[in-house]
C-alpha positions, 0 to 999 in steps of 0.5 A: 460377384461384386467386389466391396471396396474396403474403406481406408482408415487412418494409420497409426503414424497419422494419428500420432502426428495429429495428437502431437499437432493438437498438443502443440496447439493446446500448449500455445493456447494454454501459455497465452491464456496463462499470460493473459491471466497473469497480466490481468492479475498484475493490473488488478493488483496495481489498480487496487494498490493505487486506489488504496493510496489515493483514498488514504491521501484524501483522508489524511489531507481532509483530516489534517486540514480540519485540525487546529494544528499539526506537527512532525518530528515529535521527539521520543514519542513512545520511545520511537526516536528513529521515526522523526518526521514519519509521525505526525499528529493533528489536533482535531477540534470537534468542540466536545473533545479535543482529541489528538490524531496520530498517523505513523508508518508501522515499525518494530522497535526494540520490544515495542510493536508499532505495526507493519512497515507496509502500513500507515496507521491512524490512532487517537489519544482521547485524553490528550497530554503533551505530545512529547510525552510517551503516553500520548502516542502509546494510547494512539498505538493501542487503538490504531487502525490501518489507513493505507497498506502496500507502503514502501520507502519514498524515492530519494528517502523523502519522509511521508510527512514533512513540515515545509514551513509556514504551516504547510505540510507535505504528504508523500506516499509510495506504494507497491503492489507487493512490498515484499518483492523488489520493484524491478519485477514486471508489474510490481512498480512503485506509485508515488502520490504527493500533496500539500496541506495546511491545517485550518487553524 
């Protein structure tokens, strides 16, 4: 009579150990994958933020260079007394219209809404009057468009637009991937761009 050898299977302890080991391996893999995804998202956000600032800087520079005058520190433009040097206007000279272009960083002041502080706006006064009169800025604020977002305060408190004298203006823009969070957080560092422009005329 032949004896049949019984095939030896896995014990319950061996199966449990295998499941535990597989769980550890998958946990490590999932953690690495999650970190890689977070790093990719941070890099993508930083790149998007920097590209936005570079585009805005070039746009501002070109438009101010083509203008026939520029000014910062406009007193009491629409009641925005606290925004000296953070506002600038450039008078574009297209021939048919002598419209005044305004740029400013958003601000809530009193009951007035001048936009989000994390955004630089562009607006146009198509019926120009004296720049010191409130109606000019109010009209520009009424048709404002977003020019640059992710904006934060410049280092050392420098203004976005500064009259350097001799008809030269410095534009300095600092951006942060998430302006609502501090720049001490990993992947949320500030980028600062600076250039100098001179209106054509």
